[in-house]
Phi, psi and omega in degrees: 000126181262117181250015184299329182267006181290138178300325179295320180291322177297320179294322180291320184291336180257014184286149175273159179302334180283356181268022182301323180295318179294322178294319178297318178296319178297316180298316179294322179295319179294321178295321179296318178296320179296319179295320179295317179296318179297319178296318180295320179294323178290334183280349179295141180291148178284146178286144178295151179285153177288137180299145181254349180216161181094178183261355182243130174082014181264349182244325181233131180259100179241143177206158182258000000 
């Protein structure tokens, strides 16, 4: 993922040394978003396994 053109990254790259609090807040916000995304991905249901025997479901795994 390329974030070089992101407004947040542009703001950070042009920040003054006195903007440390804003940088810390941005870092915490990004970490919070990453944790939320990881939690959401873990909450997704697992796909059913492909059948190993019989004539149905051994070649294509389809579910609704």
